[in-house]
N, CA, C and O atoms as CSV, one atom per row, in Angstrom:
chain,resi,resn,atom,element,x,y,z
A,1,MET,N,N,0.822,-1.181,0.000
A,1,MET,CA,C,0.000,0.000,0.000
A,1,MET,C,C,0.873,1.255,0.000
A,1,MET,O,O,0.463,2.276,-0.551
A,2,LYS,N,N,2.031,1.209,0.584
A,2,LYS,CA,C,2.916,2.378,0.656
A,2,LYS,C,C,3.354,2.847,-0.733
A,2,LYS,O,O,3.528,4.046,-0.950
A,3,ARG,N,N,3.529,1.934,-1.657
A,3,ARG,CA,C,4.048,2.339,-2.966
A,3,ARG,C,C,3.016,3.087,-3.800
A,3,ARG,O,O,3.377,3.739,-4.780
A,4,ASN,N,N,1.736,3.006,-3.431
A,4,ASN,CA,C,0.686,3.744,-4.142
A,4,ASN,C,C,0.315,5.042,-3.437
A,4,ASN,O,O,-0.610,5.737,-3.856
A,5,TRP,N,N,1.030,5.368,-2.373
A,5,TRP,CA,C,0.759,6.558,-1.590
A,5,TRP,C,C,0.874,7.823,-2.430
A,5,TRP,O,O,0.145,8.787,-2.194
A,6,TYR,N,N,1.764,7.835,-3.391
A,6,TYR,CA,C,1.965,9.020,-4.232
A,6,TYR,C,C,0.692,9.392,-4.994
A,6,TYR,O,O,0.496,10.566,-5.312
A,7,LEU,N,N,-0.170,8.430,-5.293
A,7,LEU,CA,C,-1.433,8.741,-5.964
A,7,LEU,C,C,-2.316,9.605,-5.066
A,7,LEU,O,O,-2.943,10.559,-5.526
A,8,LEU,N,N,-2.356,9.260,-3.785
A,8,LEU,CA,C,-3.104,10.071,-2.820
A,8,LEU,C,C,-2.505,11.472,-2.701
A,8,LEU,O,O,-3.228,12.467,-2.645
A,9,VAL,N,N,-1.183,11.533,-2.664
A,9,VAL,CA,C,-0.508,12.824,-2.534
A,9,VAL,C,C,-0.810,13.707,-3.742
A,9,VAL,O,O,-1.095,14.893,-3.577
A,10,PHE,N,N,-0.755,13.157,-4.941
A,10,PHE,CA,C,-1.052,13.950,-6.147
A,10,PHE,C,C,-2.512,14.403,-6.155
A,10,PHE,O,O,-2.809,15.526,-6.562
A,11,ALA,N,N,-3.423,13.536,-5.709
A,11,ALA,CA,C,-4.836,13.928,-5.622
A,11,ALA,C,C,-5.005,15.057,-4.606
A,11,ALA,O,O,-5.741,16.013,-4.851
A,12,TRP,N,N,-4.320,14.942,-3.462
A,12,TRP,CA,C,-4.393,15.993,-2.443
A,12,TRP,C,C,-3.789,17.298,-2.961
A,12,TRP,O,O,-4.355,18.369,-2.740
A,13,LEU,N,N,-2.654,17.222,-3.644
A,13,LEU,CA,C,-2.019,18.420,-4.195
A,13,LEU,C,C,-2.917,19.099,-5.229
A,13,LEU,O,O,-2.986,20.326,-5.281
A,14,THR,N,N,-3.597,18.310,-6.041
A,14,THR,CA,C,-4.521,18.863,-7.034
A,14,THR,C,C,-5.684,19.572,-6.352
A,14,THR,O,O,-6.047,20.684,-6.735
A,15,ALA,N,N,-6.266,18.931,-5.342
A,15,ALA,CA,C,-7.371,19.542,-4.606
A,15,ALA,C,C,-6.912,20.805,-3.876
A,15,ALA,O,O,-7.642,21.794,-3.817
A,16,THR,N,N,-5.703,20.765,-3.324
A,16,THR,CA,C,-5.166,21.932,-2.625
A,16,THR,C,C,-4.917,23.089,-3.592
A,16,THR,O,O,-5.225,24.239,-3.278
A,17,ALA,N,N,-4.368,22.791,-4.751
A,17,ALA,CA,C,-4.133,23.831,-5.761
A,17,ALA,C,C,-5.456,24.422,-6.249
A,17,ALA,O,O,-5.559,25.633,-6.440
A,18,ALA,N,N,-6.466,23.578,-6.451
A,18,ALA,CA,C,-7.770,24.071,-6.898
A,18,ALA,C,C,-8.419,24.946,-5.828
A,18,ALA,O,O,-9.024,25.971,-6.144
A,19,THR,N,N,-8.297,24.548,-4.575
A,19,THR,CA,C,-8.862,25.331,-3.487
A,19,THR,C,C,-8.142,26.671,-3.345
A,19,THR,O,O,-8.782,27.711,-3.189
A,20,ALA,N,N,-6.828,26.642,-3.398
A,20,ALA,CA,C,-6.050,27.885,-3.314
A,20,ALA,C,C,-6.385,28.802,-4.492
A,20,ALA,O,O,-6.474,30.020,-4.331
A,21,SER,N,N,-6.569,28.216,-5.668
A,21,SER,CA,C,-6.927,29.006,-6.852
A,21,SER,C,C,-8.308,29.641,-6.692
A,21,SER,O,O,-8.512,30.794,-7.070
A,22,ALA,N,N,-9.248,28.889,-6.134
A,22,ALA,CA,C,-10.590,29.436,-5.919
A,22,ALA,C,C,-10.546,30.610,-4.951
A,22,ALA,O,O,-11.218,31.621,-5.157
A,23,PHE,N,N,-9.749,30.469,-3.891
A,23,PHE,CA,C,-9.589,31.590,-2.959
A,23,PHE,C,C,-8.931,32.783,-3.651
A,23,PHE,O,O,-9.345,33.925,-3.447
A,24,PHE,N,N,-7.925,32.526,-4.454
A,24,PHE,CA,C,-7.230,33.611,-5.162
A,24,PHE,C,C,-8.168,34.329,-6.124
A,24,PHE,O,O,-8.209,35.559,-6.160
A,25,ILE,N,N,-8.921,33.557,-6.901
A,25,ILE,CA,C,-9.835,34.145,-7.883
A,25,ILE,C,C,-10.912,34.974,-7.183
A,25,ILE,O,O,-11.271,36.055,-7.649
A,26,GLY,N,N,-11.418,34.467,-6.072
A,26,GLY,CA,C,-12.482,35.185,-5.376
A,26,GLY,C,C,-11.994,36.354,-4.547
A,26,GLY,O,O,-12.587,37.432,-4.588
A,27,GLU,N,N,-10.930,36.159,-3.800
A,27,GLU,CA,C,-10.498,37.171,-2.843
A,27,GLU,C,C,-9.504,38.174,-3.422
A,27,GLU,O,O,-9.581,39.360,-3.105
A,28,VAL,N,N,-8.583,37.731,-4.254
A,28,VAL,CA,C,-7.568,38.628,-4.797
A,28,VAL,C,C,-8.033,39.268,-6.105
A,28,VAL,O,O,-7.935,40.483,-6.279
A,29,MET,N,N,-8.538,38.442,-7.019
A,29,MET,CA,C,-8.990,38.972,-8.301
A,29,MET,C,C,-10.369,39.620,-8.198
A,29,MET,O,O,-10.751,40.407,-9.064
A,30,GLY,N,N,-11.111,39.294,-7.151
A,30,GLY,CA,C,-12.410,39.918,-6.924
A,30,GLY,C,C,-13.526,39.413,-7.808
A,30,GLY,O,O,-14.525,40.111,-7.984
A,31,ILE,N,N,-13.394,38.230,-8.369
A,31,ILE,CA,C,-14.458,37.656,-9.197
A,31,ILE,C,C,-15.438,36.945,-8.271
A,31,ILE,O,O,-15.078,35.982,-7.594
A,32,THR,N,N,-16.664,37.421,-8.245
A,32,THR,CA,C,-17.691,36.817,-7.396
A,32,THR,C,C,-18.168,35.515,-8.036
A,32,THR,O,O,-18.548,35.513,-9.207
A,33,PRO,N,N,-18.154,34.407,-7.291
A,33,PRO,CA,C,-18.571,33.127,-7.864
A,33,PRO,C,C,-20.089,33.062,-8.057
A,33,PRO,O,O,-20.859,33.633,-7.285
A,34,CYS,N,N,-20.487,32.355,-9.099
A,34,CYS,CA,C,-21.904,32.118,-9.341
A,34,CYS,C,C,-22.360,30.936,-8.480
A,34,CYS,O,O,-21.562,30.358,-7.743
A,35,VAL,N,N,-23.627,30.585,-8.573
A,35,VAL,CA,C,-24.188,29.492,-7.775
A,35,VAL,C,C,-23.492,28.177,-8.089
A,35,VAL,O,O,-23.136,27.436,-7.172
A,36,LEU,N,N,-23.291,27.875,-9.366
A,36,LEU,CA,C,-22.629,26.613,-9.722
A,36,LEU,C,C,-21.183,26.574,-9.240
A,36,LEU,O,O,-20.683,25.517,-8.854
A,37,CYS,N,N,-20.518,27.714,-9.260
A,37,CYS,CA,C,-19.147,27.770,-8.736
A,37,CYS,C,C,-19.130,27.509,-7.235
A,37,CYS,O,O,-18.233,26.834,-6.730
A,38,TRP,N,N,-20.121,28.043,-6.523
A,38,TRP,CA,C,-20.208,27.777,-5.090
A,38,TRP,C,C,-20.413,26.288,-4.826
A,38,TRP,O,O,-19.790,25.724,-3.926
A,39,TYR,N,N,-21.277,25.655,-5.603
A,39,TYR,CA,C,-21.506,24.216,-5.417
A,39,TYR,C,C,-20.237,23.415,-5.700
A,39,TYR,O,O,-19.946,22.441,-5.006
A,40,GLN,N,N,-19.492,23.823,-6.708
A,40,GLN,CA,C,-18.236,23.139,-7.001
A,40,GLN,C,C,-17.256,23.312,-5.851
A,40,GLN,O,O,-16.520,22.382,-5.522
A,41,ARG,N,N,-17.236,24.482,-5.241
A,41,ARG,CA,C,-16.375,24.707,-4.078
A,41,ARG,C,C,-16.795,23.810,-2.910
A,41,ARG,O,O,-15.950,23.316,-2.163
A,42,ILE,N,N,-18.102,23.607,-2.760
A,42,ILE,CA,C,-18.598,22.750,-1.684
A,42,ILE,C,C,-18.053,21.332,-1.826
A,42,ILE,O,O,-17.813,20.661,-0.823
A,43,PHE,N,N,-17.854,20.872,-3.055
A,43,PHE,CA,C,-17.299,19.530,-3.266
A,43,PHE,C,C,-15.776,19.508,-3.220
A,43,PHE,O,O,-15.194,18.488,-2.852
A,44,MET,N,N,-15.113,20.604,-3.585
A,44,MET,CA,C,-13.650,20.610,-3.633
A,44,MET,C,C,-13.012,20.862,-2.274
A,44,MET,O,O,-12.057,20.175,-1.912
A,45,PHE,N,N,-13.508,21.816,-1.524
A,45,PHE,CA,C,-12.862,22.207,-0.275
A,45,PHE,C,C,-12.713,21.047,0.721
A,45,PHE,O,O,-11.641,20.910,1.311
A,46,PRO,N,N,-13.734,20.207,0.936
A,46,PRO,CA,C,-13.548,19.095,1.880
A,46,PRO,C,C,-12.512,18.072,1.409
A,46,PRO,O,O,-11.924,17.363,2.225
A,47,LEU,N,N,-12.291,17.995,0.101
A,47,LEU,CA,C,-11.302,17.043,-0.408
A,47,LEU,C,C,-9.908,17.346,0.125
A,47,LEU,O,O,-9.116,16.428,0.338
A,48,VAL,N,N,-9.601,18.609,0.342
A,48,VAL,CA,C,-8.291,18.983,0.875
A,48,VAL,C,C,-8.100,18.358,2.257
A,48,VAL,O,O,-7.033,17.821,2.558
A,49,ILE,N,N,-9.120,18.427,3.082
A,49,ILE,CA,C,-9.024,17.881,4.442
A,49,ILE,C,C,-9.051,16.358,4.418
A,49,ILE,O,O,-8.209,15.714,5.044
A,50,VAL,N,N,-10.002,15.781,3.709
A,50,VAL,CA,C,-10.152,14.319,3.675
A,50,VAL,C,C,-8.912,13.659,3.076
A,50,VAL,O,O,-8.393,12.692,3.634
A,51,LEU,N,N,-8.441,14.170,1.956
A,51,LEU,CA,C,-7.272,13.565,1.312
A,51,LEU,C,C,-5.988,13.881,2.074
A,51,LEU,O,O,-5.061,13.071,2.088
A,52,GLY,N,N,-5.926,15.046,2.704
A,52,GLY,CA,C,-4.768,15.354,3.530
A,52,GLY,C,C,-4.641,14.388,4.697
A,52,GLY,O,O,-3.548,13.915,5.005
A,53,MET,N,N,-5.762,14.099,5.344
A,53,MET,CA,C,-5.745,13.128,6.442
A,53,MET,C,C,-5.410,11.733,5.928
A,53,MET,O,O,-4.705,10.974,6.594
A,54,ALA,N,N,-5.914,11.396,4.749
A,54,ALA,CA,C,-5.620,10.076,4.171
A,54,ALA,C,C,-4.137,9.954,3.833
A,54,ALA,O,O,-3.543,8.894,4.032
A,55,CYS,N,N,-3.538,11.019,3.328
A,55,CYS,CA,C,-2.103,11.005,3.020
A,55,CYS,C,C,-1.276,10.876,4.288
A,55,CYS,O,O,-0.328,10.093,4.344
A,56,TYR,N,N,-1.637,11.642,5.300
A,56,TYR,CA,C,-0.875,11.641,6.544
A,56,TYR,C,C,-0.888,10.269,7.210
A,56,TYR,O,O,0.135,9.800,7.707
A,57,SER,N,N,-2.056,9.631,7.214
A,57,SER,CA,C,-2.170,8.335,7.885
A,57,SER,C,C,-2.051,7.154,6.928
A,57,SER,O,O,-2.113,6.001,7.353
A,58,ASP,N,N,-1.878,7.439,5.631
A,58,ASP,CA,C,-1.837,6.393,4.605
A,58,ASP,C,C,-3.030,5.455,4.751
A,58,ASP,O,O,-2.890,4.232,4.796
A,59,ASP,N,N,-4.206,6.071,4.824
A,59,ASP,CA,C,-5.447,5.338,5.065
A,59,ASP,C,C,-6.295,5.303,3.804
A,59,ASP,O,O,-6.634,6.345,3.244
A,60,ARG,N,N,-6.626,4.126,3.370
A,60,ARG,CA,C,-7.406,3.906,2.159
A,60,ARG,C,C,-8.817,4.483,2.268
A,60,ARG,O,O,-9.423,4.852,1.261
A,61,ARG,N,N,-9.334,4.558,3.489
A,61,ARG,CA,C,-10.704,5.049,3.678
A,61,ARG,C,C,-10.860,6.499,3.223
A,61,ARG,O,O,-11.946,6.891,2.798
A,62,GLY,N,N,-9.801,7.300,3.303
A,62,GLY,CA,C,-9.875,8.681,2.838
A,62,GLY,C,C,-10.193,8.754,1.350
A,62,GLY,O,O,-10.943,9.625,0.908
A,63,ALA,N,N,-9.620,7.839,0.586
A,63,ALA,CA,C,-9.908,7.791,-0.847
A,63,ALA,C,C,-11.345,7.334,-1.091
A,63,ALA,O,O,-12.011,7.810,-2.010
A,64,ILE,N,N,-11.810,6.415,-0.265
A,64,ILE,CA,C,-13.196,5.943,-0.396
A,64,ILE,C,C,-14.170,7.077,-0.104
A,64,ILE,O,O,-15.183,7.219,-0.789
A,65,TYR,N,N,-13.867,7.884,0.911
A,65,TYR,CA,C,-14.736,9.004,1.252
A,65,TYR,C,C,-14.610,10.145,0.244
A,65,TYR,O,O,-15.585,10.850,-0.016
A,66,GLY,N,N,-13.442,10.328,-0.313
A,66,GLY,CA,C,-13.217,11.421,-1.246
A,66,GLY,C,C,-13.746,11.171,-2.644
A,66,GLY,O,O,-14.091,12.117,-3.352
A,67,LEU,N,N,-13.816,9.906,-3.055
A,67,LEU,CA,C,-14.232,9.601,-4.424
A,67,LEU,C,C,-15.640,10.100,-4.752
A,67,LEU,O,O,-15.821,10.672,-5.827
A,68,PRO,N,N,-16.652,9.918,-3.888
A,68,PRO,CA,C,-17.978,10.466,-4.229
A,68,PRO,C,C,-17.985,11.995,-4.342
A,68,PRO,O,O,-18.683,12.553,-5.188
A,69,LEU,N,N,-17.210,12.666,-3.493
A,69,LEU,CA,C,-17.120,14.123,-3.590
A,69,LEU,C,C,-16.508,14.536,-4.928
A,69,LEU,O,O,-17.009,15.440,-5.597
A,70,ALA,N,N,-15.433,13.873,-5.306
A,70,ALA,CA,C,-14.753,14.211,-6.557
A,70,ALA,C,C,-15.633,13.885,-7.765
A,70,ALA,O,O,-15.673,14.657,-8.723
A,71,PHE,N,N,-16.327,12.767,-7.730
A,71,PHE,CA,C,-17.177,12.388,-8.857
A,71,PHE,C,C,-18.361,13.342,-8.991
A,71,PHE,O,O,-18.734,13.716,-10.103
A,72,ALA,N,N,-18.952,13.737,-7.870
A,72,ALA,CA,C,-20.042,14.719,-7.920
A,72,ALA,C,C,-19.523,16.045,-8.473
A,72,ALA,O,O,-20.232,16.740,-9.201
A,73,GLY,N,N,-18.297,16.386,-8.129
A,73,GLY,CA,C,-17.686,17.600,-8.677
A,73,GLY,C,C,-17.492,17.511,-10.178
A,73,GLY,O,O,-17.688,18.497,-10.888
A,74,VAL,N,N,-17.106,16.331,-10.674
A,74,VAL,CA,C,-16.970,16.129,-12.127
A,74,VAL,C,C,-18.310,16.377,-12.811
A,74,VAL,O,O,-18.374,17.067,-13.829
A,75,LEU,N,N,-19.372,15.817,-12.252
A,75,LEU,CA,C,-20.695,15.992,-12.861
A,75,LEU,C,C,-21.117,17.454,-12.852
A,75,LEU,O,O,-21.606,17.965,-13.859
A,76,LEU,N,N,-20.934,18.120,-11.739
A,76,LEU,CA,C,-21.341,19.512,-11.623
A,76,LEU,C,C,-20.494,20.427,-12.509
A,76,LEU,O,O,-21.029,21.292,-13.202
A,77,ALA,N,N,-19.182,20.239,-12.486
A,77,ALA,CA,C,-18.301,21.054,-13.332
A,77,ALA,C,C,-18.532,20.743,-14.812
A,77,ALA,O,O,-18.424,21.634,-15.654
A,78,GLY,N,N,-18.844,19.497,-15.130
A,78,GLY,CA,C,-19.165,19.137,-16.512
A,78,GLY,C,C,-20.429,19.836,-16.991
A,78,GLY,O,O,-20.492,20.337,-18.114
A,79,TYR,N,N,-21.434,19.862,-16.120
A,79,TYR,CA,C,-22.673,20.580,-16.456
A,79,TYR,C,C,-22.395,22.067,-16.657
A,79,TYR,O,O,-22.896,22.676,-17.603
A,80,HIS,N,N,-21.595,22.649,-15.763
A,80,HIS,CA,C,-21.278,24.074,-15.869
A,80,HIS,C,C,-20.492,24.354,-17.154
A,80,HIS,O,O,-20.714,25.374,-17.808
A,81,THR,N,N,-19.591,23.467,-17.509
A,81,THR,CA,C,-18.820,23.615,-18.743
A,81,THR,C,C,-19.734,23.564,-19.964
A,81,THR,O,O,-19.578,24.365,-20.886
A,82,LEU,N,N,-20.679,22.637,-19.979
A,82,LEU,CA,C,-21.637,22.541,-21.086
A,82,LEU,C,C,-22.521,23.783,-21.146
A,82,LEU,O,O,-22.893,24.240,-22.227
A,83,LEU,N,N,-22.851,24.318,-19.986
A,83,LEU,CA,C,-23.664,25.525,-19.921
A,83,LEU,C,C,-22.915,26.721,-20.504
A,83,LEU,O,O,-23.481,27.506,-21.266
A,84,ILE,N,N,-21.644,26.856,-20.143
A,84,ILE,CA,C,-20.818,27.954,-20.659
A,84,ILE,C,C,-20.624,27.810,-22.168
A,84,ILE,O,O,-20.629,28.800,-22.899
A,85,ALA,N,N,-20.452,26.566,-22.629
A,85,ALA,CA,C,-20.225,26.323,-24.059
A,85,ALA,C,C,-21.491,26.501,-24.888
A,85,ALA,O,O,-21.414,26.578,-26.114
A,86,GLY,N,N,-22.656,26.568,-24.242
A,86,GLY,CA,C,-23.908,26.761,-24.959
A,86,GLY,C,C,-24.594,25.473,-25.364
A,86,GLY,O,O,-25.548,25.510,-26.141
A,87,PHE,N,N,-24.136,24.329,-24.860
A,87,PHE,CA,C,-24.755,23.047,-25.199
A,87,PHE,C,C,-25.967,22.724,-24.343
A,87,PHE,O,O,-26.724,21.807,-24.660
A,88,VAL,N,N,-26.157,23.472,-23.258
A,88,VAL,CA,C,-27.300,23.288,-22.373
A,88,VAL,C,C,-28.166,24.536,-22.479
A,88,VAL,O,O,-27.655,25.656,-22.504
A,89,SER,N,N,-29.453,24.342,-22.541
A,89,SER,CA,C,-30.385,25.461,-22.667
A,89,SER,C,C,-30.268,26.398,-21.468
A,89,SER,O,O,-30.095,25.951,-20.335
A,90,LYS,N,N,-30.363,27.689,-21.727
A,90,LYS,CA,C,-30.268,28.680,-20.648
A,90,LYS,C,C,-31.472,28.631,-19.717
A,90,LYS,O,O,-31.456,29.255,-18.656
A,91,THR,N,N,-32.516,27.899,-20.098
A,91,THR,CA,C,-33.657,27.751,-19.195
A,91,THR,C,C,-33.331,26.784,-18.059
A,91,THR,O,O,-34.065,26.731,-17.072
A,92,TRP,N,N,-32.256,26.027,-18.177
A,92,TRP,CA,C,-31.842,25.080,-17.136
A,92,TRP,C,C,-30.819,25.676,-16.185
A,92,TRP,O,O,-30.208,24.938,-15.412
A,93,ILE,N,N,-30.618,26.958,-16.214
A,93,ILE,CA,C,-29.629,27.605,-15.356
A,93,ILE,C,C,-30.195,27.704,-13.943
A,93,ILE,O,O,-31.283,28.249,-13.754
A,94,PRO,N,N,-29.475,27.185,-12.948
A,94,PRO,CA,C,-29.972,27.245,-11.575
A,94,PRO,C,C,-29.773,28.607,-10.921
A,94,PRO,O,O,-30.245,28.835,-9.807
A,95,CYS,N,N,-29.080,29.512,-11.604
A,95,CYS,CA,C,-28.782,30.818,-11.024
A,95,CYS,C,C,-30.019,31.705,-11.094
A,95,CYS,O,O,-30.584,31.920,-12.166
A,96,GLY,N,N,-30.425,32.210,-9.952
A,96,GLY,CA,C,-31.540,33.137,-9.914
A,96,GLY,C,C,-31.005,34.543,-9.864
A,96,GLY,O,O,-30.473,35.055,-10.849
A,97,SER,N,N,-31.146,35.159,-8.723
A,97,SER,CA,C,-30.601,36.507,-8.569
A,97,SER,C,C,-29.115,36.411,-8.247
A,97,SER,O,O,-28.635,35.384,-7.766
A,98,GLY,N,N,-28.409,37.474,-8.513
A,98,GLY,CA,C,-26.972,37.487,-8.247
A,98,GLY,C,C,-26.181,37.265,-9.525
A,98,GLY,O,O,-26.639,37.580,-10.623
A,99,VAL,N,N,-25.001,36.723,-9.363
A,99,VAL,CA,C,-24.080,36.521,-10.485
A,99,VAL,C,C,-24.617,35.426,-11.407
A,99,VAL,O,O,-25.019,34.359,-10.944
A,100,SER,N,N,-24.619,35.696,-12.696
A,100,SER,CA,C,-25.087,34.731,-13.685
A,100,SER,C,C,-24.048,33.639,-13.900
A,100,SER,O,O,-22.844,33.896,-13.863
A,101,CYS,N,N,-24.521,32.427,-14.124
A,101,CYS,CA,C,-23.625,31.293,-14.372
A,101,CYS,C,C,-23.072,31.296,-15.791
A,101,CYS,O,O,-22.101,30.594,-16.074
A,102,THR,N,N,-23.673,32.072,-16.685
A,102,THR,CA,C,-23.217,32.088,-18.075
A,102,THR,C,C,-22.803,33.462,-18.569
A,102,THR,O,O,-21.993,33.557,-19.491
A,103,GLU,N,N,-23.328,34.523,-17.991
A,103,GLU,CA,C,-23.111,35.855,-18.531
A,103,GLU,C,C,-21.862,36.556,-18.009
A,103,GLU,O,O,-21.366,37.477,-18.658
A,104,GLN,N,N,-21.344,36.147,-16.863
A,104,GLN,CA,C,-20.168,36.840,-16.331
A,104,GLN,C,C,-18.912,36.409,-17.071
A,104,GLN,O,O,-18.887,35.380,-17.746
A,105,LYS,N,N,-17.890,37.204,-16.931
A,105,LYS,CA,C,-16.608,36.880,-17.553
A,105,LYS,C,C,-15.920,35.843,-16.669
A,105,LYS,O,O,-15.371,36.177,-15.619
A,106,LEU,N,N,-15.953,34.593,-17.100
A,106,LEU,CA,C,-15.406,33.487,-16.320
A,106,LEU,C,C,-14.062,33.037,-16.870
A,106,LEU,O,O,-13.761,31.844,-16.892
A,107,GLU,N,N,-13.255,33.992,-17.313
A,107,GLU,CA,C,-11.971,33.663,-17.932
A,107,GLU,C,C,-10.812,34.173,-17.096
A,107,GLU,O,O,-10.885,35.234,-16.476
A,108,ILE,N,N,-9.738,33.389,-17.095
A,108,ILE,CA,C,-8.464,33.824,-16.537
A,108,ILE,C,C,-7.377,33.376,-17.508
A,108,ILE,O,O,-7.619,32.526,-18.364
A,109,LEU,N,N,-6.223,33.925,-17.381
A,109,LEU,CA,C,-5.069,33.541,-18.207
A,109,LEU,C,C,-5.374,33.577,-19.705
A,109,LEU,O,O,-5.077,32.627,-20.429
A,110,ASN,N,N,-5.961,34.661,-20.153
A,110,ASN,CA,C,-6.234,34.874,-21.581
A,110,ASN,C,C,-7.115,33.813,-22.228
A,110,ASN,O,O,-6.754,33.250,-23.262
A,111,GLY,N,N,-8.241,33.544,-21.637
A,111,GLY,CA,C,-9.212,32.691,-22.302
A,111,GLY,C,C,-9.540,31.373,-21.645
A,111,GLY,O,O,-10.453,30.684,-22.101
A,112,LEU,N,N,-8.840,30.989,-20.598
A,112,LEU,CA,C,-9.191,29.744,-19.913
A,112,LEU,C,C,-10.438,29.973,-19.065
A,112,LEU,O,O,-10.467,30.843,-18.195
A,113,GLN,N,N,-11.448,29.186,-19.333
A,113,GLN,CA,C,-12.688,29.294,-18.570
A,113,GLN,C,C,-12.506,28.628,-17.203
A,113,GLN,O,O,-11.943,27.537,-17.112
A,114,ILE,N,N,-12.973,29.273,-16.160
A,114,ILE,CA,C,-12.847,28.723,-14.808
A,114,ILE,C,C,-13.557,27.373,-14.683
A,114,ILE,O,O,-13.001,26.473,-14.053
A,115,PRO,N,N,-14.754,27.181,-15.248
A,115,PRO,CA,C,-15.373,25.854,-15.162
A,115,PRO,C,C,-14.548,24.751,-15.842
A,115,PRO,O,O,-14.593,23.599,-15.409
A,116,TRP,N,N,-13.802,25.085,-16.890
A,116,TRP,CA,C,-12.937,24.086,-17.524
A,116,TRP,C,C,-11.839,23.656,-16.562
A,116,TRP,O,O,-11.517,22.472,-16.452
A,117,LEU,N,N,-11.266,24.640,-15.867
A,117,LEU,CA,C,-10.215,24.327,-14.898
A,117,LEU,C,C,-10.762,23.500,-13.747
A,117,LEU,O,O,-10.097,22.581,-13.268
A,118,SER,N,N,-11.964,23.821,-13.304
A,118,SER,CA,C,-12.601,23.047,-12.241
A,118,SER,C,C,-12.859,21.613,-12.693
A,118,SER,O,O,-12.592,20.666,-11.952
A,119,LEU,N,N,-13.370,21.458,-13.891
A,119,LEU,CA,C,-13.616,20.121,-14.435
A,119,LEU,C,C,-12.316,19.329,-14.522
A,119,LEU,O,O,-12.286,18.147,-14.180
A,120,THR,N,N,-11.258,19.965,-14.971
A,120,THR,CA,C,-9.957,19.298,-15.069
A,120,THR,C,C,-9.468,18.845,-13.700
A,120,THR,O,O,-9.007,17.714,-13.549
A,121,ALA,N,N,-9.566,19.715,-12.709
A,121,ALA,CA,C,-9.112,19.365,-11.353
A,121,ALA,C,C,-9.935,18.212,-10.790
A,121,ALA,O,O,-9.372,17.266,-10.239
A,122,PHE,N,N,-11.248,18.278,-10.920
A,122,PHE,CA,C,-12.089,17.181,-10.415
A,122,PHE,C,C,-11.808,15.879,-11.143
A,122,PHE,O,O,-11.789,14.814,-10.526
A,123,PHE,N,N,-11.590,15.955,-12.446
A,123,PHE,CA,C,-11.301,14.752,-13.223
A,123,PHE,C,C,-9.973,14.124,-12.796
A,123,PHE,O,O,-9.874,12.903,-12.673
A,124,ILE,N,N,-8.964,14.947,-12.573
A,124,ILE,CA,C,-7.664,14.440,-12.131
A,124,ILE,C,C,-7.795,13.764,-10.771
A,124,ILE,O,O,-7.287,12.660,-10.574
A,125,VAL,N,N,-8.476,14.424,-9.830
A,125,VAL,CA,C,-8.645,13.838,-8.491
A,125,VAL,C,C,-9.428,12.533,-8.573
A,125,VAL,O,O,-9.045,11.540,-7.954
A,126,THR,N,N,-10.519,12.528,-9.329
A,126,THR,CA,C,-11.323,11.314,-9.465
A,126,THR,C,C,-10.503,10.183,-10.070
A,126,THR,O,O,-10.555,9.055,-9.580
A,127,SER,N,N,-9.759,10.461,-11.110
A,127,SER,CA,C,-8.939,9.437,-11.764
A,127,SER,C,C,-7.877,8.884,-10.817
A,127,SER,O,O,-7.687,7.671,-10.728
A,128,LEU,N,N,-7.189,9.777,-10.115
A,128,LEU,CA,C,-6.141,9.327,-9.190
A,128,LEU,C,C,-6.724,8.481,-8.058
A,128,LEU,O,O,-6.139,7.466,-7.681
A,129,LEU,N,N,-7.859,8.887,-7.519
A,129,LEU,CA,C,-8.480,8.108,-6.445
A,129,LEU,C,C,-8.971,6.763,-6.948
A,129,LEU,O,O,-8.846,5.754,-6.254
A,130,PHE,N,N,-9.525,6.745,-8.147
A,130,PHE,CA,C,-9.998,5.481,-8.713
A,130,PHE,C,C,-8.832,4.507,-8.913
A,130,PHE,O,O,-8.935,3.333,-8.560
A,131,VAL,N,N,-7.734,4.993,-9.475
A,131,VAL,CA,C,-6.555,4.137,-9.682
A,131,VAL,C,C,-5.997,3.675,-8.339
A,131,VAL,O,O,-5.631,2.510,-8.183
A,132,TYR,N,N,-5.931,4.589,-7.371
A,132,TYR,CA,C,-5.428,4.228,-6.041
A,132,TYR,C,C,-6.280,3.127,-5.415
A,132,TYR,O,O,-5.745,2.152,-4.888
A,133,LEU,N,N,-7.609,3.278,-5.471
A,133,LEU,CA,C,-8.480,2.275,-4.879
A,133,LEU,C,C,-8.405,0.947,-5.616
A,133,LEU,O,O,-8.499,-0.111,-4.994
A,134,LYS,N,N,-8.238,0.989,-6.918
A,134,LYS,CA,C,-8.113,-0.244,-7.689
A,134,LYS,C,C,-6.805,-0.969,-7.341
A,134,LYS,O,O,-6.785,-2.194,-7.216
A,135,ARG,N,N,-5.730,-0.218,-7.186
A,135,ARG,CA,C,-4.445,-0.832,-6.878
A,135,ARG,C,C,-4.341,-1.339,-5.446
A,135,ARG,O,O,-3.575,-2.262,-5.170
A,136,THR,N,N,-5.098,-0.748,-4.540
A,136,THR,CA,C,-5.007,-1.143,-3.137
A,136,THR,C,C,-6.120,-2.063,-2.696
A,136,THR,O,O,-6.203,-2.405,-1.516
A,137,SER,N,N,-6.987,-2.477,-3.624
A,137,SER,CA,C,-8.076,-3.382,-3.237
A,137,SER,C,C,-7.503,-4.746,-2.893
A,137,SER,O,O,-6.481,-5.175,-3.430
A,138,LYS,N,N,-8.182,-5.397,-2.001
A,138,LYS,CA,C,-7.672,-6.692,-1.508
A,138,LYS,C,C,-8.176,-7.843,-2.323
A,138,LYS,O,O,-7.842,-8.993,-2.040
């Protein structure tokens, strides 16, 4: 089990980088998150704690607990990405009052959409946890 520990560490580092980026985008850059972005944060932020504890104790259960959070994040970020790309009807937007999920400028680094980055981070974490659990199954 020790030799697969690096998979947990990479998943934790990815979740930590995504969380730090979300704080930077919101607090330093001043971009107010939309409803879907808040929901994605709800799934990403606990992963830092759960996977950090799993890395520290080399405990497989952390990956088991983190996988549903990461997979739900993939689904939510995937939906948000489709919404931004225009593949989902704007009548299905969960955003009511406040920041729009499609109309605000959701770009950083000259054109990278924030939902794309979120989807990438969730996909990486989900993939790493899935491989880790497959390799450590008894």
